[in-house]
N, C-alpha and C positions, 0 to 999 in steps of 0.2 A: 655469960663468959666478960673478960677482961677484955676493953678497948684501948687497954696501955699501949704504945707507939715508943722503941728506942730512940734516944737521944742521937739527935747528929752527932757525928764525929767534925773535928778541926780536919781541916785538907792541909793546913802547915805539920802538926804533928800528929794527928790521928785520934787526941783524946774526945772522949765526949764534952758536948758543949751545950748547954743551953736552945729549947726551942725557937729562941728568941734572940738566943746570942747574935749581936754583932762584933762582938773580939773574942781569943779566945784567952780563958785563963790562966791557961797552962804556959802558951808558950805568947800571948799577949799579940797574938797575930791580928792586923783589922780584917775584920770577917763582912765588911758593910758589901763590897762589893760583890762576894760569893754569897751573902745573903741575897741582894736583891737578883741575884742571878737564877739563885735555886727557888726562891718567889714568886710563883709563875702568877697565881693569884693576889698578888699582892695584898698578905691577912698581915703581913711582920712574922710567918712562922715558914720555915722550912720545909720546903713541900716535902712529903713522902714521912713527916713525922707525926701528922696532924691525927688525931685519932678519928675514926668513923664518928659519925651522929648515931643514934640509937635508933634512929630508921633506916639507914643506910644500914646498919647493923643486923636489925631485924629480916630486912631483904634480902642480907649475901644469907646468913644463917639458914632462911625461910629458902630460898632458891637452891643451897647447898641440899638441904634434906630434902626436898623435893628431887632433885636429882637422885639425889642418893636412895630413897626409897623406890623411884622408877627403873631405874638401872636393876634393884635388887630384884623387884620384880619381873623384869623382863630375863634376870637370870634366872629365877625361878621358873618361869614359864618358857624358856629353851631347854632347862634340866626336864621338866617334865614333859617339853616336845608339843606343847601347847600354839598353833600357831605357826607358819612356815611361810617362806619368802616367795613360795608361789600361790600366795591365797590356801593353802589345806586349812580347816580347822586345826588337825592332830599331824602330827609328824608321824611316819609312818614305824621309823627304828624309838619311837620316843617311848616314855616310861607310861605312860597313860593309855598309846594306843596299844601297849601290847600287855597294860595289862585288865584292857577289856575283851578285848584277843582272846583274852584267855577264859576271862569268865562268860560272854558266848561259846564258845569252843565247846566249855564242860555242860553247860545248859544244853546246849545242842545234842550233845552227845548223849547226856541223860535221855532226854528226849526218843533221839532215834535208836538207842537201845532197849529204851521200854515199850516200846512201841514195835520195834522190830523181834526182841524174843517172845512177847505176846503171840505175833503173829505167828514168827517161825514156830512155836513150840507146840499150839493148835493146829497150826495146818501138816507137822509132822508126826502129830501126837508120839514124840518119843522127847526122850531127854535129849534126842541130840540138838533138835528144836533148841532146847534152854543154853547149852554147849555153843552151839553157832550165835543166838541171838546176845549173848554175853562179850563174845569174841567180834561180833558187829557196833556193840556199845561201843568196847573201848579200842576197836579201831578206830573208826568216826570222832570219835574224844581225840584221839591222836591225830589224825588229819587237821580236825575243826580246829586244836588250838597251836598247829602249826602255823595258820594260815599271815602275813606278814603284816596286812592291818583290818582293823575289826570290822570294814567295811565288806573287807573277802568275807572273813567268819561269818558274819551274817546273813552273805548272801550264799556261802555255799551249806550255812546251817539251814538257811529256808529250801532251797533246793533237794537235801538230803530226808528233811520233812516232808516235802511235797512225798519223793521216792516212796520215802516208807509207807506216806500214808495207802499209794495203788495198790502197794505188797496185802494190805487186809483185803480182799476180797478172796484172797489166796485161799481164807479161813473156809469159806465155801465147798472149795475143793478137797477139803482134810476129810478123813475118813472118818473123823473124832466125830461130826456132824453128821447127824442120821437125818437120810434123803430119802423118804415114803415113796418118792416120785422120780425116780432114779437120777438119769443124769439129767434130766429136764428141770425137774425143780433145782438142781443143781446148779444148772444154768443160768437158772432162774435167779438164785441166789446170789450167784455171781454178780449178775448185772445190776441186781438192787443195792448192792454192797458197794459195787463199783461207784454206782451214781451219788450215792451217800455221801462217799470220800471224794469223788470228783471236786467237789467247790470248794471245800478248805484244802484241796491239794492245790488248787487254778491258785487259790490266794494266796497259799505258799511260795508256790514258785515266782507270783510275782512279786510277793517281797525281795524275793530273793533276786530278779533280776533288776529290782530300783536301788536295790544296794549293792548290787554290781555294780552299775552306773556311775558311785560315787568311790568307785574304787581309784586311789592315782594312778595315771598312768606309768608310773617309773615300779606300779609295783604289780599291774595287771599282769604278768608274767608270772611274779610264784605266788600268787591268788588265784591263777585259774585252774 
């Protein structure tokens, strides 16, 4: 980058003069007093026309570059919705949060749909169970991806998984399952399956509760 600066101008005729000139070569005006008045550092050069030293130029350039990079990085972060003024990691309306919400919602819908379809199909022993399972999958996915924040999507997904796990014991009451001991054996199987799914359902519900605690206060209503 060039450090060249324009020559000063004669205050009388406005023509360019040398950086150390004491008279104007165009109108012959005596500029001794003017140069002394404009030479605050007394180096014999009109102030404002001195080229910056290499060190100063590098400092200015590096400072400007650092500020430019910081501004650009801040612009990218703002556009992506990373970091908010109230201390939230993600802006509820930012691109990153919206993308993660969709991913979590789709994954949660698949889990709920698969488990729900199996349970309803076996429990009803008919094609209607399969149909309702597919509707459950589509409905849960549509609900979860519409949460405003990814924390809300995680919370609702975890609660949905806990709920669908608790439906698994219904299989024991299905006519598809043969029970030689009659109602008593079905009741025993129901309790056994309930105890089997109770622990993972409790974990899923706990995850939902913890994730719900991180939902921003201004988005709690839409994620409720």
